C-alpha positions as CSV (number, residue, x, y, z in Angstrom):
1,M,166.6,283.5,136.6
2,T,164.2,285.7,138.9
3,D,160.9,287.1,138.2
4,K,160.7,291.0,137.9
5,P,158.9,292.2,140.9
6,A,155.5,293.7,140.0
7,K,154.8,297.3,141.2
8,S,153.3,297.4,144.6
9,G,150.6,299.8,143.6
10,T,149.4,297.7,140.7
11,S,146.6,295.0,141.1
12,E,149.1,292.3,140.2
13,G,151.7,293.7,142.7
14,K,148.9,293.6,145.6
15,T,147.9,290.0,144.6
16,R,151.5,288.9,144.5
17,L,152.1,290.5,147.9
18,F,148.9,289.0,149.4
19,W,150.2,285.5,148.6
20,R,153.8,286.1,149.6
21,I,152.4,287.3,153.0
22,Q,150.4,284.1,153.2
23,W,153.4,282.0,152.3
24,E,155.5,283.7,154.9
25,C,153.0,283.3,157.7
26,V,152.5,279.7,156.9
27,Q,156.2,279.0,157.0
28,R,156.2,280.8,160.5
29,M,153.5,278.7,161.9
30,L,155.1,275.3,160.8
31,T,157.6,275.1,163.6
32,P,155.1,276.1,166.4
33,A,152.6,273.7,164.9
34,V,155.2,270.8,165.0
35,M,155.8,271.7,168.7
36,Y,152.2,271.4,169.5
37,L,152.1,268.0,167.6
38,F,155.0,266.8,169.6
39,M,153.5,267.9,172.9
40,S,150.2,266.3,171.8
41,T,152.2,263.1,171.3
42,L,153.3,263.3,175.0
43,L,149.7,264.3,176.1
44,L,148.5,261.2,174.5
45,A,151.1,259.1,176.4
46,T,150.1,260.8,179.7
47,Q,146.5,259.7,179.1
48,M,147.5,256.0,179.2
49,I,147.0,256.4,183.2
50,T,143.6,254.7,183.3
51,A,143.1,254.5,187.0
52,E,140.2,256.7,187.8
53,H,141.6,257.8,191.2
54,L,144.6,259.0,189.1
55,K,142.4,261.3,186.9
56,W,143.9,264.4,188.5
57,L,147.3,263.1,187.4
58,R,146.1,262.8,183.8
59,I,144.9,266.2,183.9
60,L,148.0,267.8,185.4
61,L,150.5,266.0,183.0
62,G,148.3,266.7,180.1
63,T,147.9,270.6,181.1
64,L,151.8,270.6,181.5
65,C,152.1,269.2,177.9
66,I,149.7,272.0,176.6
67,L,151.7,274.6,178.5
68,G,154.9,273.2,177.1
69,G,153.6,273.7,173.5
70,A,152.4,277.2,174.3
71,A,155.8,278.0,175.8
72,F,157.6,276.8,172.4
73,N,155.0,278.9,170.6
74,A,155.8,281.9,172.7
75,H,159.6,281.5,172.3
76,L,159.3,281.2,168.5
77,C,156.9,283.9,167.8
78,F,159.0,286.3,170.0
79,S,161.9,285.4,167.7
80,F,159.7,285.9,164.6
81,G,158.6,289.3,165.8
82,G,162.2,290.5,166.3
83,T,163.2,289.1,162.8
84,H,160.2,290.8,161.1
85,Y,160.9,294.2,162.8
86,E,164.5,294.0,161.5
87,A,163.1,293.6,158.1
88,Y,160.7,296.5,158.7
89,L,163.7,298.8,159.6
90,A,165.6,297.7,156.5
91,A,162.8,298.4,154.4
92,L,162.2,301.9,156.0
93,S,165.7,302.7,155.5
94,H,165.5,301.7,151.8
95,R,162.4,303.9,151.3
96,E,163.8,307.0,153.0
97,N,166.8,306.6,150.6
98,G,164.5,306.4,147.6
99,S,165.6,303.0,146.6
100,A,163.6,299.7,146.5
101,G,166.5,297.5,146.7
102,S,165.8,293.7,147.2
103,L,163.0,294.2,149.7
104,H,160.7,291.6,151.2
105,P,157.6,293.4,152.3
106,E,156.1,290.1,153.3
107,R,158.6,289.9,155.9
108,E,158.1,293.2,157.4
109,Y,156.6,293.6,161.0
110,R,152.8,294.2,161.1
111,P,151.2,293.8,164.6
112,W,148.4,291.5,163.2
113,K,150.9,289.0,161.7
114,G,151.4,287.2,165.1
115,F,147.6,286.7,165.6
116,Y,147.2,285.5,162.1
117,I,150.1,282.9,162.6
118,G,148.4,281.6,165.7
119,F,145.1,281.4,163.9
120,L,146.9,279.2,161.2
121,I,148.2,277.0,163.9
122,G,144.6,276.5,165.0
123,V,143.1,275.8,161.6
124,P,143.7,271.9,162.0
125,V,141.9,272.2,165.4
126,I,138.9,273.8,163.8
127,V,138.6,271.2,161.0
128,L,139.2,268.3,163.4
129,S,136.9,269.6,166.1
130,V,134.1,269.7,163.5
131,L,134.9,266.2,162.3
132,A,135.0,265.1,166.0
133,A,131.5,266.2,166.6
134,I,130.3,263.6,164.2
135,P,128.8,260.8,165.9
136,G,131.2,257.9,165.9
137,A,134.0,259.8,164.7
138,M,136.1,259.6,167.7
139,N,136.7,255.8,167.5
140,G,139.9,253.7,166.6
141,W,142.5,255.3,164.5
142,A,140.4,258.4,163.9
143,A,140.6,259.3,167.6
144,V,144.4,258.6,167.6
145,I,144.7,261.2,164.7
146,F,142.5,263.7,166.3
147,V,144.5,263.5,169.6
148,L,147.9,263.6,167.8
149,F,146.9,266.6,165.6
150,A,144.6,268.4,167.9
151,G,145.0,266.7,171.3
152,W,146.0,269.8,173.1
153,A,142.6,271.3,172.2
154,I,140.4,268.1,172.3
155,M,141.7,266.6,175.5
156,P,140.6,269.3,177.9
157,V,137.0,268.9,176.6
158,N,137.3,265.0,177.1
159,W,138.7,265.5,180.8
160,F,135.5,267.1,181.8
161,G,133.1,264.5,180.3
162,G,132.5,266.2,176.6
163,T,131.7,263.6,174.0
164,G,130.2,263.7,170.4
165,A,129.0,267.3,169.6
166,W,130.8,268.5,172.7
167,F,134.2,268.2,170.9
168,A,133.1,271.1,168.5
169,L,133.8,273.2,171.6
170,S,137.5,272.3,171.2
171,M,137.9,274.9,168.5
172,I,137.6,277.4,171.3
173,M,141.1,276.5,172.5
174,I,142.7,278.1,169.2
175,V,142.4,281.2,171.3
176,L,145.5,279.8,173.1
177,P,147.9,279.8,170.0
178,V,146.3,283.1,168.7
179,L,146.8,285.1,171.9
180,V,150.3,283.5,172.6
181,S,151.5,284.0,169.2
182,G,150.1,287.5,168.7
183,I,151.3,288.9,172.1
184,F,154.7,287.3,172.0
185,Y,155.2,288.4,168.3
186,I,154.6,292.0,169.4
187,L,156.8,291.7,172.4
188,G,159.4,290.4,170.2
189,A,159.2,293.3,168.0
190,M,159.2,295.7,170.8
191,R,162.2,294.2,172.3
192,Q,164.1,294.7,169.0
193,K,162.9,298.1,168.7
194,R,164.1,298.8,172.3
195,K,167.4,297.3,171.4
196,K,167.9,299.5,168.3
197,L,166.9,302.7,170.3
198,E,169.7,301.7,172.9
199,Q,172.2,301.1,170.2
200,E,171.2,304.6,168.7
201,E,171.5,306.2,172.1
202,R,174.9,304.5,172.7
203,A,176.2,305.8,169.3
204,R,174.9,309.3,170.0
205,K,176.7,309.4,173.3
206,V,179.9,308.0,171.7
207,K,179.6,310.6,168.9
208,E,178.9,313.4,171.4
209,A,181.8,312.3,173.6
210,G,184.2,312.3,170.4
211,E,182.9,315.8,169.5
212,R,183.7,317.1,173.1
213,A,187.0,315.7,172.9
214,R,187.7,317.3,169.6
215,Q,186.4,320.6,170.8
216,E,188.5,320.4,174.0
217,R,191.7,319.5,171.9
218,L,190.9,322.5,169.6
219,M,190.7,324.8,172.7
220,R,193.9,323.4,174.0
221,E,195.6,324.0,170.7
222,Q,194.1,327.5,170.4
223,T,195.1,328.2,174.0
224,E,198.7,327.0,173.3
225,E,198.9,329.0,170.1
226,Q,197.7,332.0,171.8
227,R,200.2,331.5,174.6
228,R,203.0,331.1,172.1
229,K,202.1,334.2,170.1
230,T,202.0,336.3,173.6
231,L,205.6,335.0,174.4
232,Q,206.8,335.9,170.9
233,S,205.4,339.3,171.3
234,K,207.1,339.8,174.5
235,K,210.3,338.8,173.0
236,K,210.1,341.4,170.3
237,K,209.4,344.1,172.6
238,R,212.5,343.4,174.6
Protein backbone atom coordinates (compact mmCIF):
# COMPACT_ATOMS: atom_id res chain seq x y z
CA MET A 1 0.00 0.00 0.00
CA THR A 2 1.53 3.31 -1.09
CA ASP A 3 1.20 6.65 0.64
CA LYS A 4 -0.71 9.35 -1.16
CA PRO A 5 1.79 11.94 -2.35
CA ALA A 6 1.49 15.28 -0.64
CA LYS A 7 0.81 18.28 -2.84
CA SER A 8 4.10 19.90 -3.85
CA GLY A 9 2.94 23.39 -2.93
CA THR A 10 2.22 22.51 0.71
CA SER A 11 4.69 22.61 3.57
CA GLU A 12 4.36 18.83 3.97
CA GLY A 13 5.00 18.31 0.26
CA LYS A 14 8.13 20.49 0.32
CA THR A 15 9.48 18.73 3.41
CA ARG A 16 8.86 15.30 1.92
CA LEU A 17 10.47 16.34 -1.36
CA PHE A 18 13.49 17.70 0.54
CA TRP A 19 14.09 14.35 2.26
CA ARG A 20 13.45 12.39 -0.92
CA ILE A 21 16.14 14.47 -2.65
CA GLN A 22 18.54 13.81 0.23
CA TRP A 23 17.90 10.06 -0.01
CA GLU A 24 18.34 10.07 -3.79
CA CYS A 25 21.66 11.91 -3.54
CA VAL A 26 22.86 9.63 -0.72
CA GLN A 27 22.09 6.59 -2.88
CA ARG A 28 23.97 8.13 -5.78
CA MET A 29 27.04 8.85 -3.67
CA LEU A 30 27.35 5.33 -2.27
CA THR A 31 28.92 3.66 -5.30
CA PRO A 32 31.52 6.40 -5.94
CA ALA A 33 32.32 6.39 -2.21
CA VAL A 34 32.88 2.62 -2.33
CA MET A 35 35.19 3.12 -5.31
CA TYR A 36 37.22 5.66 -3.36
CA LEU A 37 37.30 3.21 -0.46
CA PHE A 38 38.55 0.43 -2.76
CA MET A 39 41.23 2.70 -4.25
CA SER A 40 42.22 3.81 -0.74
CA THR A 41 42.82 0.14 0.10
CA LEU A 42 45.15 -0.14 -2.88
CA LEU A 43 46.72 3.15 -1.86
CA LEU A 44 47.44 1.74 1.59
CA ALA A 45 49.12 -1.28 -0.02
CA THR A 46 51.39 0.95 -2.12
CA GLN A 47 52.58 2.73 1.00
CA MET A 48 54.16 -0.52 2.20
CA ILE A 49 57.15 0.50 0.11
CA THR A 50 59.24 1.83 3.00
CA ALA A 51 62.62 2.51 1.36
CA GLU A 52 63.27 6.25 1.54
CA HIS A 53 64.88 6.37 -1.91
CA LEU A 54 61.63 4.92 -3.32
CA LYS A 55 59.45 7.64 -1.82
CA TRP A 56 58.80 8.94 -5.34
CA LEU A 57 57.36 5.51 -6.25
CA ARG A 58 55.01 5.59 -3.24
CA ILE A 59 53.78 9.02 -4.30
CA LEU A 60 53.39 7.99 -7.95
CA LEU A 61 51.47 4.79 -7.19
CA GLY A 62 49.37 6.56 -4.57
CA THR A 63 48.51 9.35 -7.00
CA LEU A 64 47.45 6.79 -9.60
CA CYS A 65 45.14 5.19 -7.00
CA ILE A 66 43.57 8.56 -6.23
CA LEU A 67 43.11 9.33 -9.92
CA GLY A 68 41.61 5.86 -10.39
CA GLY A 69 38.98 6.64 -7.76
CA ALA A 70 38.28 9.97 -9.46
CA ALA A 71 37.90 8.22 -12.83
CA PHE A 72 35.27 5.84 -11.40
CA ASN A 73 33.60 8.85 -9.78
CA ALA A 74 33.51 10.68 -13.13
CA HIS A 75 32.07 7.71 -15.01
CA LEU A 76 29.32 7.08 -12.45
CA CYS A 77 28.25 10.73 -12.14
CA PHE A 78 28.25 11.07 -15.92
CA SER A 79 25.75 8.21 -15.96
CA PHE A 80 23.73 9.73 -13.10
CA GLY A 81 23.47 13.02 -14.98
CA GLY A 82 22.04 11.27 -18.03
CA THR A 83 19.56 9.28 -15.92
CA HIS A 84 18.37 12.37 -14.07
CA TYR A 85 17.99 14.31 -17.33
CA GLU A 86 15.77 11.52 -18.65
CA ALA A 87 13.63 11.84 -15.51
CA TYR A 88 13.51 15.61 -16.02
CA LEU A 89 12.26 15.21 -19.60
CA ALA A 90 9.63 12.67 -18.51
CA ALA A 91 8.40 15.03 -15.79
CA LEU A 92 8.35 17.94 -18.23
CA SER A 93 6.22 15.91 -20.65
CA HIS A 94 3.78 15.00 -17.87
CA ARG A 95 3.46 18.62 -16.77
CA GLU A 96 2.89 19.85 -20.31
CA ASN A 97 0.12 17.28 -20.68
CA GLY A 98 -1.43 18.43 -17.42
CA SER A 99 -1.05 15.07 -15.65
CA ALA A 100 1.18 14.38 -12.67
CA GLY A 101 1.41 10.63 -13.18
CA SER A 102 3.87 8.67 -11.03
CA LEU A 103 6.57 11.32 -11.12
CA HIS A 104 9.77 11.25 -9.07
CA PRO A 105 10.83 14.90 -8.74
CA GLU A 106 13.77 13.89 -6.56
CA ARG A 107 15.28 12.15 -9.60
CA GLU A 108 14.97 15.13 -11.90
CA TYR A 109 18.13 16.79 -13.19
CA ARG A 110 19.35 19.88 -11.40
CA PRO A 111 22.88 21.25 -12.04
CA TRP A 112 23.68 21.53 -8.32
CA LYS A 113 22.94 17.88 -7.56
CA GLY A 114 26.26 16.64 -8.92
CA PHE A 115 28.23 19.00 -6.69
CA TYR A 116 26.09 17.99 -3.72
CA ILE A 117 26.73 14.28 -4.41
CA GLY A 118 30.46 15.08 -4.47
CA PHE A 119 30.15 16.90 -1.15
CA LEU A 120 28.42 13.88 0.40
CA ILE A 121 31.33 11.70 -0.79
CA GLY A 122 33.64 14.08 1.06
CA VAL A 123 31.72 14.17 4.35
CA PRO A 124 33.71 11.23 5.87
CA VAL A 125 36.89 13.06 4.87
CA ILE A 126 35.79 16.18 6.75
CA VAL A 127 34.98 14.16 9.88
CA LEU A 128 38.10 12.00 9.78
CA SER A 129 40.38 14.93 8.93
CA VAL A 130 39.24 16.76 12.04
CA LEU A 131 39.71 13.61 14.13
CA ALA A 132 43.13 13.02 12.58
CA ALA A 133 44.21 16.48 13.73
CA ILE A 134 43.78 15.37 17.36
CA PRO A 135 47.23 14.62 18.87
CA GLY A 136 47.89 10.89 19.00
CA ALA A 137 44.87 9.98 16.90
CA MET A 138 46.92 8.77 13.94
CA ASN A 139 48.24 5.69 15.72
CA GLY A 140 47.50 1.98 15.49
CA TRP A 141 44.14 0.88 14.14
CA ALA A 142 42.87 4.45 14.10
CA ALA A 143 45.48 5.26 11.47
CA VAL A 144 44.40 2.25 9.39
CA ILE A 145 40.74 3.31 9.58
CA PHE A 146 41.65 6.86 8.58
CA VAL A 147 43.64 5.68 5.59
CA LEU A 148 40.96 3.22 4.49
CA PHE A 149 38.06 5.66 4.60
CA ALA A 150 39.89 8.88 3.77
CA GLY A 151 43.31 7.73 2.58
CA TRP A 152 42.92 9.41 -0.81
CA ALA A 153 42.63 12.71 1.06
CA ILE A 154 44.97 12.18 4.01
CA MET A 155 47.96 10.54 2.32
CA PRO A 156 48.89 13.52 0.10
CA VAL A 157 49.38 15.57 3.29
CA ASN A 158 51.46 12.75 4.78
CA TRP A 159 53.70 12.53 1.68
CA PHE A 160 54.88 16.07 2.21
CA GLY A 161 55.59 15.72 5.92
CA GLY A 162 52.29 16.81 7.40
CA THR A 163 51.49 15.43 10.86
CA GLY A 164 49.07 16.14 13.68
CA ALA A 165 47.05 19.29 13.07
CA TRP A 166 48.27 19.32 9.48
CA PHE A 167 45.86 16.48 8.74
CA ALA A 168 42.97 18.94 9.07
CA LEU A 169 44.13 20.24 5.71
CA SER A 170 43.05 16.92 4.21
CA MET A 171 39.50 18.20 4.05
CA ILE A 172 40.65 20.48 1.22
CA MET A 173 40.85 17.31 -0.88
CA ILE A 174 37.04 17.06 -0.96
CA VAL A 175 37.36 19.60 -3.77
CA LEU A 176 38.30 16.57 -5.91
CA PRO A 177 35.00 14.63 -5.65
CA VAL A 178 32.95 17.85 -5.57
CA LEU A 179 34.38 19.11 -8.86
CA VAL A 180 34.57 15.70 -10.54
CA SER A 181 31.01 14.79 -9.55
CA GLY A 182 29.55 18.19 -10.42
CA ILE A 183 31.27 18.62 -13.77
CA PHE A 184 30.66 15.10 -15.06
CA TYR A 185 27.08 15.07 -13.78
CA ILE A 186 26.39 18.15 -15.92
CA LEU A 187 28.32 16.69 -18.87
CA GLY A 188 26.24 13.49 -18.65
CA ALA A 189 23.03 15.52 -18.71
CA MET A 190 24.25 17.63 -21.63
CA ARG A 191 25.18 14.51 -23.59
CA GLN A 192 21.69 13.10 -22.98
CA LYS A 193 20.19 16.42 -24.07
CA ARG A 194 22.26 16.35 -27.26
CA LYS A 195 21.18 12.77 -27.98
CA LYS A 196 17.52 13.76 -27.56
CA LEU A 197 17.95 16.72 -29.89
CA GLU A 198 19.65 14.50 -32.48
CA GLN A 199 16.83 11.95 -32.21
CA GLU A 200 14.24 14.70 -32.64
CA GLU A 201 16.15 16.07 -35.63
CA ARG A 202 16.29 12.62 -37.25
CA ALA A 203 12.58 12.13 -36.57
CA ARG A 204 11.85 15.54 -38.10
CA LYS A 205 13.86 14.73 -41.22
CA VAL A 206 12.12 11.35 -41.58
CA LYS A 207 8.75 13.08 -41.20
CA GLU A 208 9.70 15.73 -43.76
CA ALA A 209 10.96 13.07 -46.17
CA GLY A 210 7.70 11.16 -45.75
CA GLU A 211 5.69 14.35 -46.32
CA ARG A 212 7.71 15.14 -49.46
CA ALA A 213 7.17 11.62 -50.75
CA ARG A 214 3.44 11.94 -50.09
CA GLN A 215 3.27 15.29 -51.87
CA GLU A 216 5.21 13.90 -54.85
CA ARG A 217 2.86 10.90 -55.01
CA LEU A 218 -0.17 13.18 -54.94
CA MET A 219 1.33 15.34 -57.69
CA ARG A 220 2.00 12.27 -59.83
CA GLU A 221 -1.54 11.02 -59.24
CA GLN A 222 -2.97 14.43 -60.11
CA THR A 223 -0.83 14.63 -63.22
CA GLU A 224 -1.87 11.14 -64.24
CA GLU A 225 -5.53 11.99 -63.60
CA GLN A 226 -5.22 15.19 -65.60
CA ARG A 227 -3.58 13.33 -68.48
CA ARG A 228 -6.32 10.71 -68.41
CA LYS A 229 -9.03 13.36 -68.51
CA THR A 230 -7.30 15.11 -71.39
CA LEU A 231 -7.17 11.84 -73.41
CA GLN A 232 -10.86 11.20 -72.69
CA SER A 233 -11.72 14.71 -73.81
CA LYS A 234 -9.86 14.26 -77.08
CA LYS A 235 -11.62 10.95 -77.75
CA LYS A 236 -15.02 12.56 -77.27
CA LYS A 237 -14.18 15.33 -79.73
CA ARG A 238 -13.36 12.73 -82.36
